[in-house]
Structures are given as C-alpha cells and as structure tokens.
N, C-alpha and C positions, 0 to 999 in steps of 0.2 A: 295632320290637319291641312286641308287645302282651302285657300282663300279664293273665293269667286270675286273677280274684279271686272269693272267696266272701264272703258276709256272715253274721254270727252275730247273731241278734236280729231282731225283726219290729216294732220301734217306729217312730215317725215319723222319728226321726233317721236310721235306716237307709235309709229310702226317700229322704230328702233327700240322704244321702251318695251313693246310687246316681245321683241326678241330677247331683250335683257331679262325680262321677267321669266321667260322660258328657261334661260340659263340658270336663274336663281333657284327655280323649283318651288313647289308649294303654292304656286299662283296659277289660277285657271282663268283665262279670258272668257267671260260669260256674256258680254254684250259690248257693242260700240254705239256711241251717240254722235250724231251730226245734226245740225240745224236743217240740213238739206238731205232728203231721203236718197236722192240719186248719188250724191257724193258719199254718203254713208254706205250705200250698197257697193259702190266701187271700191271703197276702202276695205270693206269686210270680205270682198272676194278673195278666196284663197286662205281665209282664216278659219276654216273648218265649219262654216255654216253658222257662225255666231249671229244672233239676232241684232237688228239695227233699230235704234230708237231715235225718234225726233222729238220726243216729249220727256222732259226731265222727271216729271212726276211718275210717269209710267216706268221709267228706268229705275227710279228709286224704289218702286214697289215690286221690282222684278226678282227680288231675292238675292241681290248682290251684297257682298260684305264690305267691299271697298271700291274706290274710284280713283283713277289717275286722270288728272285734269291738265289738258294742254290746249286750252282755248286761248283767244286773245287776252292779253294781260288784264284789260279792264274787267273781264268776266271772272277772273280767278277768285277774287274775294266773295262776290255774291254766290257763285256756284259752290265754292267750298263750304260756305255757311249753309247753303241749301241742303247739302248732303249730310253735314254734321247734325243739323236739326232733325234729320230723319234717321239718325243712328248708324250712319255709314262712315267708315274710315276714309281719310283723304290723303293722297299724295299729290301735291299740286306743283306744276312746273314753276320755275322761278320767273318773275317774282311772284310769290304766293299772294301778295297783297301790294297795294300801291303806297302804303305808308306803315310805319310801326304800329300805329293805333289799330289799324285793321288786322295786322298780323297778330298782335297781342289778343285781340278779340277772338280770333279763330282758335288760338292756343288755349285761351281760358274756356271757351265753349267746349272744345274737345276734352279738356281735363274734367269739366263738370259732368260730362256724359261718359267718361271712361273710354274715350275714343282716341285714335291717333290722327293727328293732322300735322304733316311735315312738308317741308319744301324740298323739291327735287333739284337741289344744288349739288352737282356731282362731287365737288371737292369734299363736302362734309362726310361722304361715305367711302371715298376711295382709300384703300389701304396704302396707296402710293404716297399719300400725304405724310406718312411717317418716314418714308425713305427720303422724301424731299426735306423734311425737318432735320433728319440726321445729317444730310449733306450740307445744309445751311450751318449747322453747328460745326461741322468739319472745316468749313471755310474760315473759321476763327472769328475774330472781331469784325462784324459787318460794318462797312463804311458807307454803303449806299445800296439801293436796289432800284431796279427798273422793271415794272410790271406792265405788260402790254397785252391787249387783246384787240387787235385790229384785223377785221375780217370783212372783205368785200362782200356786200350783201347781194344775193341773187335777185333781190327785189329793187335794187338801186336804179336799174334802168327804168322800171315802171314808175318810180318816183320822179325821175327826170323827164318822163314822158307825160307827166301831169296827173298820174294816179296817186293815191295815198294809201299804200299798204299799211295794215295795222301795226306792223313791226316798226314803222317809222313815225307813227302818230303819237305825240304826247297825249292827245285827248283820249286815245285808246290805251294809255299806259305804256306805249312803246317808246322808241328812240334809242340812241346809242347807250346812254348811261344805264337805263333800265334793262336793256337787252344784254349788254356786255360788261358793264361796270362791276357787277358783283363778282365776276370771275377773278378780278384783280383785288377787290376790297376784302373778300373772304380770306384768301391766304395771307394777305397783309396783316389783318387783325389776328389771325390764328398764330402767326409766327412772331409778330412784334408787339401785339397788344394795341391799346388805344394811342393815337398820335397826340402830340402836343398842339399842333396847329394844322390848318388846311388852307391851301390856295387852289382855286379852281378856275378853269377857263373852258369855254364851250364854243364850238363852231356850228353854226346853224345853216340848214338848208332853207328854212323859212321859220315863221313864228311858232309853228307847231312841230318842228323837227330839229332835235339836236343830232347832228350828223357825226360829229367827232367831239371827244372830250379829253381833257387833260387835267391832272391835279398833282400837287406836291404836298406830301404829308411829312411834317417835321417830327423827328424823334431825337432823343438824346444822342444817339450814335451818328445821326445824319439825316438825309432825306430819302423818302421813297417816292419815286415818280411813277404815276399811273397814266397810261395813255390808252384810249380806245377809239376805234373808228369803224363805221359801217360803209365807208366810201373808199377804203384802201386795204391792202393785204400786207400784214406784217411778215417780214422774212427773217427777222432776227430773234423773235421771241422775247423772253424775259430773262433777267439776270439778278442774282443775289451776289454782291461783290464784297469779299472779305479780305483780310490781310493774308490769309493762308490759301486763298483760292477763290474761284468763281463758280457758282452753280448756274447753269444755263438750262432753261426750260422752253422747249419749242411750243408746247401747248399747255396753257394754264387750265383750260377747261377739262381736258382729258388727262392732265398731268403726264404728258407723253414726251418721249425723247429728252430725258433729263441727263445732263452730262456734268461731271465735276472736272474742272480744269485747275490744276494746282498752280502755285506761284511761279513754277518754272515753265508753264505752258503745256504740260502733259495732260491730255484729255482722256477721260474714262467715262464710258457710257454706263449709267446706273439703271436706267429704265428705257425700254424701247417705246415706240408709239403703239398704244393698245387700240383694239377695235372698240368703237363706241358702244356696241352692245355689251361688251364685257364690263365697261365702266358703268353702264346703266344697270347691269345686273347687281352691282354692289348696293345701289340705293334700293333696288327692288328687294334684295335679300334682307336688308335692315328694316325696311317697311314691313315685310312679312313677319320678322322676328318681333318687332314692336307690338304687332297685333296678337301673335300666338303665345308670346312669353312676356307679358307686361311686367311681372315682378322682376324677372331677371334683367330686363332691359330698361328699367325705370330711369336709372341714372344716365344711361346713354341717350335716351329720348330727351331728357332734360338738357343735356349738352347740345344736342342738335337744335332744339328749339331756341336756346339762348344764343347760339351762334347765328342762326337765321335772323333773330331779332336785332342782334348787334349790327349785322350787315345792313338791315333795313334802316336802322337809325342813322348810319353814316351815309347811306344813299340819300336820305332825306336832307341831311346837312349839306351834302354836295349839291343837290338840286336847289336848295335855298340860296347858296352862295353863287350858283351859276344862273339863277333866275329861270329855272325850268319848272313849269307848272303842268301837272298831270290832270287829266279829266276835263 
C-alpha cells in the first residue's frame, strides 16, 4: 500500500522530509502547498512535476491520504484540524499545537475519525534513543545532567536589522523555547520522568521574542539543567553525568555523535552523526505504519501521543514561569 501525501510549507525542513519519506518507502509525494504560487512552483521544481496548490480546500479534495505540515507554528493547529476534519491523516512539525489543550483536541479528533495525527519530534521515532538510554544506564547512578540546544539562527541577522521572522515571534508561536526547548524536555522526561520542581529564566530580545532560555529541573538524584539559545552556537553539546561515567551527546535533535567516557576518562564513540534525512525517515516510516497497520501499531501510537502531550504540558509550565505569552 502506498500513501499519497502532500506537504505544507516550502522551507528546508520540508525538502529534507521529502528525502526522508523517500528513504522510508511506501510514501508518494502527490502535491505541495504554498500560500504563494511562485514560491510553491520554485519549491516543486525538480520534484517530478507534482502539482502546486495555493488553496487548502482544493488540496484536501485532490485525493491525498495524508499531509506533512511545516508552516509557521501558529498555523499548525488550525491547519491540522482542517485536514483531520476532511478525513486526512496528519504529521505536523513540532510544536504541533501552541498548548496542551489544542494538542489534546487534535488527538481526540483524530481518534474519533480513526485517523493518525502525530507530532514530528525526531526523538520520539529515532531508534538511537534506545542506545542513548542504555548508555545512561551504563553510566551508573546519575548525579546531574546538562541538556543544551543552542543554535545560532540564520534569521538572527534579520531580527537585529528590524525584521521579525516567524521563528522569533511569540505572536506566531515562535521563539527560543517553542523552537528548541522540546528537544531538551522530551529526552529529559523520557529518561527521568516528571521532575519535582522547576526554575526558569529567559533572555529577551524584545517583548515578543525570547532569545535564550534556561531552566533547572529538580529530581531526587539531583538537577537537570536545560539551556537553549537562538543567538549563539553550542560547542559542547549535552552530558548525562553518572558515578560510572559520562554520556556526551553532540546533537540532541539528531541524537548524533554520542560518546561514553568511563570514570577513568577513556572515550568510546557509540553513535556517529547521522544525516538528517535518515533521522527524518524514522518518523516517516512510523507515520506510514500508523496509517497502514492501525491494529499492530495501536499501542505505539498511544505512546507517541502521550509523550507529545507530556512535552506540551511542561512547555506550558515553563512559559508560565518565564512569562512567555504566545499568540
């Protein structure tokens, strides 16, 4: 069975997803959507002559089975709901919604229509998450962890020059926390569960932009420090520090370049840095399986939805503590 899917958005991540979907197999790109016909045609060039749509109603009626949404964050929820209401499966880039209530609404609507609606948060689908989990166990009793995603944004210069790119605008659902924070929060919740307390701090560019973010989560074993920035580039990555060794992760988003360093300082590489398209193929493959084998994947789909909802709940708590308002 081949799933005919369309893409919403013309950014680099959409092109990378198309490559990942091709690696996964069983997914056929049937259409692309852009609000601007010219940019849509430019994006579709070289994609085998797939049609370009600028009208969502016409796209929904074109015979597609599923849609991958990578539009500005503020459009994720209404566009996801739009396609679910028309019987079309949805894979939506993170964050799939601006708050837990919206995300739960999408999940409930999908379930009521026997459709799939999942968030494209790469950690949830990467098999490397098990290798990292085993390495953390190998490190013995964890005493602390430092999870970082600081990545200098290619749009930061535009922001400093007086423009307001969507990725920086809290009104559009962007900003540092919403763009990067879940890459840290998701693995933290996955490996350590819910924290006992949270302390948050935010660095703002202006009232509508959180530029950098830090938080400390308290656990019985110690603290987990989370740092994110769109105005600087991390060179150290993340660490899980235990009595028997330290696990170092260069990229939390791709789960790439993972090393285990034992208590004597001997380093062992466990995972190299993967190509992004390979990592995206994992989420494309599971999305496909959720659609074509609903009975076999029912429990796994439930796990993914619950994990996404848990992350959304903690992002909401962090925004509240830091005074970040979206929309």
